[in-house]
C-alpha positions as CSV (number, residue, x, y, z in Angstrom):
1,M,0.0,0.0,0.0
2,I,2.8,2.4,0.9
3,Q,4.4,2.0,-2.5
4,K,1.4,3.6,-4.1
5,I,1.6,6.8,-2.2
6,N,3.3,9.4,-4.5
7,I,4.6,12.2,-2.2
8,G,6.7,13.6,-5.0
9,K,3.7,14.5,-7.1
10,F,2.4,17.0,-4.6
11,L,5.6,18.2,-3.0
12,L,6.5,21.0,-5.4
13,P,3.1,22.8,-5.4
14,I,2.9,22.4,-1.6
15,F,6.4,23.8,-1.2
16,M,5.6,26.8,-3.5
17,L,2.4,27.5,-1.6
18,I,4.1,27.5,1.8
19,N,6.9,29.7,0.7
20,F,4.3,32.2,-0.8
21,I,2.4,32.2,2.5
22,I,5.5,32.8,4.6
23,Y,6.6,35.7,2.3
24,Y,3.1,37.2,2.1
25,F,2.9,37.6,5.9
26,S,6.5,38.9,6.2
27,Y,7.2,42.7,6.4
28,D,9.1,44.7,3.8
29,G,12.8,44.3,4.0
30,A,12.7,41.4,6.5
31,I,15.0,39.3,4.4
32,F,17.9,41.8,5.0
33,I,16.9,43.1,8.4
34,E,16.4,39.7,10.1
35,G,19.1,37.8,8.3
36,A,22.0,37.3,10.8
37,D,25.1,39.2,9.7
38,A,23.2,40.1,6.5
39,T,25.3,43.3,6.0
40,Q,28.4,41.1,5.9
41,Y,27.1,39.6,2.7
42,Y,25.2,42.3,0.8
43,K,27.6,45.1,1.3
44,P,30.4,43.2,-0.4
45,A,27.9,42.3,-3.1
46,L,27.1,45.9,-3.7
47,S,30.8,46.7,-3.8
48,F,31.5,43.8,-6.2
49,I,28.8,45.2,-8.5
50,D,30.2,48.7,-8.4
51,S,34.0,48.1,-8.5
52,R,34.7,44.3,-8.6
53,E,36.0,44.7,-5.0
54,F,34.7,43.0,-1.8
55,M,34.3,45.9,0.7
56,T,32.2,46.0,3.9
57,G,32.6,49.8,4.1
58,P,34.9,52.7,3.2
59,F,38.5,51.4,3.3
60,A,37.2,48.1,4.8
61,P,37.9,45.1,2.6
62,L,36.0,41.9,3.3
63,T,38.1,39.7,5.5
64,F,35.6,38.3,8.0
65,G,34.2,35.7,5.6
66,P,34.7,34.2,2.2
67,P,33.1,35.8,-0.9
68,L,30.9,33.2,-2.8
69,Y,27.6,34.1,-1.1
70,S,28.2,37.8,-1.9
71,I,28.8,36.9,-5.5
72,F,25.6,34.9,-5.4
73,L,23.7,38.0,-4.1
74,A,25.3,40.3,-6.7
75,L,23.3,38.7,-9.5
76,P,19.7,39.6,-8.3
77,I,20.9,42.8,-6.7
78,S,22.5,44.0,-10.0
79,I,19.2,43.3,-11.9
80,F,16.6,44.5,-9.4
81,G,18.6,46.7,-7.0
82,L,19.0,46.1,-3.3
83,E,15.4,46.9,-2.3
84,G,13.8,45.2,-5.2
85,S,15.9,42.0,-5.0
86,S,14.1,40.4,-2.0
87,E,11.7,38.3,-4.1
88,A,14.4,37.1,-6.5
89,I,16.7,36.1,-3.6
90,I,14.0,34.2,-1.9
91,I,13.0,32.4,-5.2
92,L,16.6,31.5,-5.8
93,Q,17.2,30.2,-2.3
94,A,13.9,28.3,-2.2
95,T,15.0,26.6,-5.5
96,I,18.4,25.8,-3.9
97,L,16.6,24.3,-0.9
98,F,14.4,22.1,-3.2
99,L,17.5,21.0,-5.1
100,T,19.2,20.1,-1.8
101,G,16.3,17.8,-0.9
102,Y,16.6,16.2,-4.4
103,V,20.3,15.6,-3.9
104,F,19.6,13.7,-0.7
105,K,16.8,11.9,-2.4
106,L,19.5,10.6,-4.8
107,I,21.7,9.7,-1.8
108,L,18.9,7.6,-0.2
109,L,18.2,5.9,-3.5
110,S,21.8,4.9,-3.8
111,L,21.7,3.4,-0.3
112,Y,18.3,1.8,0.0
113,S,17.1,-0.8,-2.5
114,G,13.8,-1.8,-0.8
115,T,10.5,-2.1,-2.6
116,S,9.3,1.2,-1.2
117,R,12.5,3.2,-2.1
118,I,10.6,5.8,-4.1
119,F,8.2,6.5,-1.3
120,F,10.9,6.8,1.3
121,S,13.2,8.9,-0.9
122,S,10.3,11.3,-1.6
123,L,9.5,11.4,2.1
124,L,13.1,12.4,2.8
125,H,12.8,15.1,0.1
126,A,9.7,16.4,1.8
127,L,11.2,16.4,5.3
128,I,14.2,18.4,4.1
129,V,12.4,21.1,2.1
130,L,9.4,21.5,4.5
131,N,11.7,21.6,7.5
132,P,10.8,24.8,9.4
133,N,14.4,25.7,10.2
134,S,15.5,25.3,6.6
135,L,12.4,27.0,5.1
136,I,12.8,30.2,7.1
137,T,16.5,30.3,6.5
138,A,15.8,30.3,2.8
139,H,13.9,33.5,3.3
140,L,16.8,35.4,4.9
141,C,20.0,36.9,3.6
142,Q,22.2,34.2,5.1
143,S,24.7,31.9,3.5
144,E,23.5,28.6,5.0
145,T,21.1,27.7,2.2
146,L,23.7,28.0,-0.6
147,F,26.4,26.3,1.6
148,T,24.0,23.4,2.3
149,L,23.5,22.6,-1.4
150,L,27.3,22.7,-2.1
151,F,28.0,20.7,1.0
152,S,25.3,18.2,0.0
153,L,26.7,17.8,-3.5
154,A,30.1,16.9,-1.9
155,L,28.4,14.3,0.2
156,L,26.6,12.9,-2.8
157,F,29.8,12.3,-4.7
158,S,31.4,10.9,-1.5
159,V,28.6,8.3,-1.4
160,K,29.0,7.6,-5.1
161,L,32.8,7.1,-4.5
162,L,32.1,4.1,-2.3
163,N,30.5,2.2,-5.2
164,N,32.5,3.8,-8.0
165,F,36.1,4.8,-7.0
166,T,37.0,7.1,-9.9
167,F,39.0,10.3,-10.4
168,R,35.8,11.9,-11.6
169,N,34.1,11.4,-8.2
170,L,37.2,12.4,-6.3
171,I,37.5,15.7,-8.3
172,F,33.8,16.6,-7.9
173,I,34.1,16.0,-4.1
174,G,37.0,18.5,-4.0
175,I,35.2,21.0,-6.2
176,F,32.0,21.1,-4.2
177,A,33.9,21.0,-0.9
178,G,36.0,23.9,-2.0
179,L,33.0,25.9,-3.1
180,S,31.3,25.3,0.2
181,A,34.4,26.6,2.0
182,L,34.2,29.7,-0.2
183,T,30.6,30.2,1.0
184,R,31.1,29.6,4.8
185,S,34.5,29.4,6.5
186,V,33.4,26.4,8.5
187,G,33.6,24.5,5.2
188,L,37.4,24.7,5.4
189,Y,37.3,22.1,8.2
190,F,35.4,19.8,5.8
191,V,38.0,20.3,3.1
192,I,40.8,19.4,5.4
193,M,39.1,16.4,7.0
194,L,37.7,14.9,3.8
195,P,40.6,12.5,3.1
196,F,40.3,11.0,6.6
197,F,36.5,10.6,6.4
198,L,36.7,9.0,2.9
199,Y,39.5,6.7,4.0
200,V,37.5,5.5,7.1
201,M,34.4,5.0,4.9
202,M,36.4,2.8,2.5
203,K,38.0,0.8,5.3
204,F,34.6,0.1,6.9
205,R,33.6,-1.2,3.4
206,G,36.5,-3.7,3.7
207,N,38.7,-2.3,1.0
208,K,42.3,-3.5,1.3
209,N,43.7,-2.0,-1.9
210,K,46.7,0.0,-0.5
211,S,47.4,1.6,-3.9
212,M,44.1,3.5,-3.5
213,N,45.1,5.2,-0.2
214,F,47.2,8.0,-1.7
215,K,44.3,9.0,-4.0
216,F,42.3,10.3,-1.0
217,I,44.5,13.4,-1.1
218,I,42.9,14.4,-4.4
219,P,39.8,16.1,-3.0
220,I,41.8,18.2,-0.6
221,L,44.2,19.2,-3.4
222,V,41.3,20.2,-5.6
223,G,39.6,22.0,-2.7
224,I,42.7,24.0,-2.1
225,I,42.9,25.0,-5.7
226,V,39.3,26.1,-5.6
227,I,39.8,28.3,-2.5
228,S,43.3,29.5,-3.4
229,P,42.2,32.7,-5.2
230,W,40.9,34.0,-1.9
231,Y,44.2,33.3,-0.2
232,I,46.0,35.0,-3.0
233,R,43.7,38.0,-2.8
234,N,44.3,38.4,0.9
235,Y,48.1,38.1,0.5
236,I,48.1,40.8,-2.2
237,K,46.0,43.2,-0.2
238,F,47.5,42.6,3.3
239,D,50.9,41.0,2.7
240,K,49.9,38.1,4.8
241,I,48.5,34.7,4.0
242,F,45.2,34.0,5.8
243,Y,41.7,32.7,4.8
244,T,39.4,34.8,7.0
245,S,39.9,37.0,10.1
246,N,36.9,35.6,12.0
247,T,38.7,33.1,14.2
248,G,39.6,35.6,17.0
249,I,36.1,37.1,17.3
250,Y,34.5,33.7,17.0
251,L,36.5,32.3,19.9
252,Q,35.9,35.5,21.8
253,L,32.1,34.8,21.5
254,Q,32.7,31.2,22.4
255,Y,34.4,32.3,25.7
256,I,31.6,34.7,26.5
257,Q,29.0,32.0,25.9
258,L,31.1,29.7,28.1
259,K,30.9,32.1,31.0
260,N,27.2,32.8,30.3
261,K,25.9,29.2,30.1
262,G,28.5,27.4,32.1
263,S,29.1,29.9,35.0
264,G,25.8,31.8,35.0
265,W,27.3,35.2,34.1
266,S,25.4,37.8,32.1
267,R,26.7,38.5,28.6
268,E,27.7,42.0,29.7
269,S,29.8,40.6,32.6
270,G,31.4,38.1,30.3
271,E,32.4,40.8,27.7
272,N,33.8,43.1,30.4
273,H,35.8,40.3,31.9
274,Y,37.1,39.3,28.5
275,F,38.4,42.8,27.7
276,E,39.9,43.1,31.2
277,Q,41.9,40.0,30.4
278,F,42.7,41.4,26.9
279,E,44.1,44.6,28.5
280,E,46.3,42.6,30.8
281,Y,47.4,40.2,28.1
282,S,48.3,43.1,25.8
283,R,50.2,44.9,28.5
284,K,52.3,41.9,29.2
285,G,52.9,41.3,25.5
286,N,53.7,45.0,24.9
287,N,50.9,45.0,22.3
288,K,50.8,48.6,21.0
289,K,47.6,47.9,19.1
290,Y,45.5,47.3,22.2
291,K,43.2,50.3,21.9
292,F,42.9,49.8,18.1
293,C,41.8,46.2,18.6
294,I,39.3,47.0,21.3
295,D,37.5,49.3,18.8
296,N,38.2,47.1,15.8
297,N,37.9,43.6,17.1
298,R,37.1,42.2,13.6
299,H,40.1,43.7,11.9
300,W,42.4,41.2,10.3
301,S,45.5,42.4,12.1
302,C,43.9,41.7,15.5
303,N,42.8,38.2,14.7
304,D,45.9,36.4,16.0
305,V,46.0,38.1,19.4
306,F,42.3,37.5,20.0
307,T,42.7,33.9,19.0
308,Q,45.6,33.3,21.3
309,L,43.9,35.0,24.3
310,S,40.6,33.3,23.7
311,L,42.1,29.8,23.5
312,R,44.0,30.4,26.7
313,L,40.9,31.6,28.6
314,I,38.8,28.8,27.3
315,L,41.3,26.1,28.3
316,N,41.6,27.6,31.8
317,E,37.9,27.2,32.6
318,P,36.9,24.2,34.9
319,I,35.8,21.0,33.2
320,L,32.3,21.3,34.7
321,V,31.8,24.7,33.1
322,H,32.6,23.1,29.7
323,I,30.2,20.2,30.2
324,K,27.3,22.5,31.2
325,T,27.9,24.8,28.2
326,I,28.3,21.9,25.7
327,F,25.1,20.4,26.9
328,D,23.3,23.7,26.4
329,S,24.9,24.1,23.0
330,W,23.9,20.6,21.8
331,A,20.3,21.2,23.0
332,N,20.1,24.4,21.1
333,L,21.8,23.0,18.0
334,F,19.8,19.8,17.7
335,L,16.4,20.7,19.3
336,S,15.8,24.4,18.5
337,G,13.6,24.7,15.4
338,G,14.1,28.3,14.0
339,A,11.1,29.7,15.9
340,S,12.9,33.1,16.6
341,N,13.7,33.5,12.9
342,I,10.1,32.8,11.9
343,R,8.8,35.2,14.5
344,N,11.2,37.9,13.4
345,Y,10.5,37.4,9.7
346,L,6.7,37.6,10.3
347,G,7.1,40.7,12.5
348,I,5.6,39.1,15.6
349,E,6.4,40.9,18.9
350,G,8.7,39.4,21.4
351,K,12.2,39.9,20.0
352,S,13.3,41.7,23.1
353,D,12.3,38.7,25.2
354,I,14.8,36.4,23.5
355,V,17.5,39.1,23.5
356,G,17.0,39.6,27.3
357,F,17.1,35.8,27.8
358,Q,20.4,35.5,26.0
359,A,21.9,38.6,27.7
360,N,21.0,37.9,31.3
361,S,22.7,35.5,33.6
362,Y,21.7,31.9,32.8
363,Q,20.1,30.0,35.7
364,G,19.1,26.8,33.8
365,I,15.5,25.7,34.1
366,D,14.5,28.8,36.0
367,S,15.7,31.1,33.1
368,I,13.8,29.0,30.6
369,E,10.6,29.1,32.6
370,N,10.7,32.8,33.0
371,F,11.3,33.2,29.3
372,L,8.3,31.0,28.4
373,K,6.1,33.0,30.8
374,K,7.0,36.3,29.0
375,I,6.5,35.4,25.4
376,N,3.2,36.0,23.6
377,L,0.8,33.3,22.3
378,P,1.7,33.4,18.6
379,Y,5.4,33.0,19.3
380,L,4.7,30.3,21.9
381,L,2.7,28.3,19.2
382,I,5.5,28.7,16.7
383,L,8.0,27.6,19.3
384,I,5.9,24.5,20.2
385,V,5.5,23.4,16.6
386,T,9.1,23.9,15.6
387,V,10.6,22.2,18.7
388,L,8.2,19.3,18.4
389,F,9.2,18.8,14.8
390,S,12.9,18.7,15.9
391,L,12.3,16.6,19.0
392,I,10.1,13.9,17.2
393,S,12.5,13.7,14.2
394,R,15.5,13.4,16.5
395,V,13.9,10.6,18.5
396,I,13.0,8.7,15.3
397,G,16.5,9.5,14.0
398,I,18.1,7.6,16.8
399,F,16.5,4.4,15.5
400,G,17.7,5.4,12.1
401,L,21.2,5.8,13.3
402,Y,21.0,2.4,15.0
403,C,19.7,1.0,11.8
404,L,22.6,2.4,9.7
405,I,25.2,1.2,12.1
406,K,23.7,-2.3,12.6
407,N,23.3,-3.1,8.9
408,R,26.7,-4.1,7.4
409,T,25.9,-2.6,4.0
410,W,24.9,0.8,5.4
411,R,27.5,0.9,8.1
412,P,30.3,2.7,6.1
413,Y,27.8,5.4,5.2
414,G,26.6,5.7,8.8
415,V,30.1,6.1,10.1
416,F,30.9,8.6,7.4
417,L,27.9,10.8,8.2
418,I,28.4,10.5,12.0
419,G,32.0,11.8,11.4
420,I,30.6,14.8,9.5
421,L,28.1,15.6,12.3
422,L,30.8,15.4,14.9
423,L,33.1,17.7,12.9
424,F,30.5,20.4,12.6
425,T,29.4,20.0,16.2
426,A,33.0,20.5,17.3
427,A,33.4,23.5,15.1
428,Y,30.2,25.2,16.5
429,L,31.3,24.2,20.1
430,Y,29.4,26.4,22.6
431,L,27.5,28.5,20.1
432,G,24.8,26.0,19.0
433,Q,22.0,27.7,17.1
434,S,19.2,26.6,14.8
435,R,20.7,28.3,11.8
436,F,24.0,26.6,12.3
437,R,22.1,23.3,12.0
438,V,20.7,24.0,8.5
439,P,23.6,22.3,6.7
440,L,23.1,19.3,9.0
441,E,19.3,19.1,8.6
442,P,19.5,16.8,5.4
443,I,21.7,14.3,7.3
444,L,19.5,14.4,10.4
445,M,16.4,13.9,8.2
446,L,18.1,11.0,6.5
447,F,18.5,9.4,9.9
448,T,14.8,10.1,10.6
449,V,13.7,8.4,7.4
450,F,15.9,5.4,8.1
451,G,14.3,5.4,11.6
452,I,10.9,5.2,10.0
453,I,12.1,2.4,7.7
454,Y,13.4,0.6,10.8
455,L,10.2,1.0,12.8
456,M,7.9,0.1,9.9
457,R,9.9,-2.8,8.7
458,K,11.4,-4.2,11.8
459,G,12.1,-7.9,11.5
460,D,11.8,-7.6,7.7
461,K,15.5,-6.7,7.2
462,Y,14.4,-3.2,6.0
463,K,13.3,-4.4,2.6
């Protein structure tokens, strides 16, 4: 009976309708106003259109992130202008989201050969494109949607590699991994770690061909070639080889989050303490740029000193503080559903409540209870729906993960995908947020579908 249900036939019109409804009830300019760090992307896009340079302001070249998403934005903005490009950007990003779901549909079809494979692959496609977190992110000026497609294509060719070990697949893995790193800097970790993940995947498959081992370096070489123009550009402009200048500020935010969630400090107290430590650190190191870096903490020349100090401060915190903060980060990363982004995009009141919750000292359950008492009914309903979607899919996904690891045929893929999840979880560390999970949603939804397969076909060897 289940084989006769054609989800794919209705998916596209439903997807288009939902996107139209979300956009219809949004307010003018929400795509740029509510997109986190949106100016970091569209200002370089405007600069690129005008002068073929990537600038975030007068005399301020882009260094805080890679350029590909700004190049992506430049096309609709050049045609329609900044204010008139909202609809075009949303259409493009919604299309990218739909294509991402289709890529993972192909991944499932290559893994699962059961009689209901069309149904389950279409179900996976639906869960990815109708995922509240991914849907709302596609309506915002944020790089995650484009990054997820490129990242997913690298995963698709990685899965293909297991069955067809060819230079073509290795090269495509490197190209798409490199492009993903040019979209979000976190992709650089993926490029670096790919040979290891691919090697482990092949070993779990039982491959003993030692002559094949050196070929795993091909994707990283191709990836480096793809991203090398950005290194060269930075070297020419700043006489220093670096990829982005965001490591220092990112680790600084990690430390402040560590104090907030692990030690119960307010954000303001954490920031004040950090800069007190920075002043002392700079004085001991005779750092003459102390005052400049305080006022320009995203400047490329301050990146190294902020990185060194932040790592030292993070490592000096008690282990219990780290455990508390990681637990909070994982809960936010895997269970939050994008409710705040939906509320903001639709112009529903309550933004100050979440800002206050994040800024004040964190007291665990008490802080959460006080926050829930303050928020209005529409936001509460959105929060309930999105969190339930995440919670239910995660619980089912645990069965899917068990299914992937238990089955010998699927085990190499399961180990590979777990490694990817762990890599990104480690990279996000203490700053787990729903939008950071967008690139991981297709993998998590894949686990969910395998969980459904396991629960429906238990005892039938998943056929």
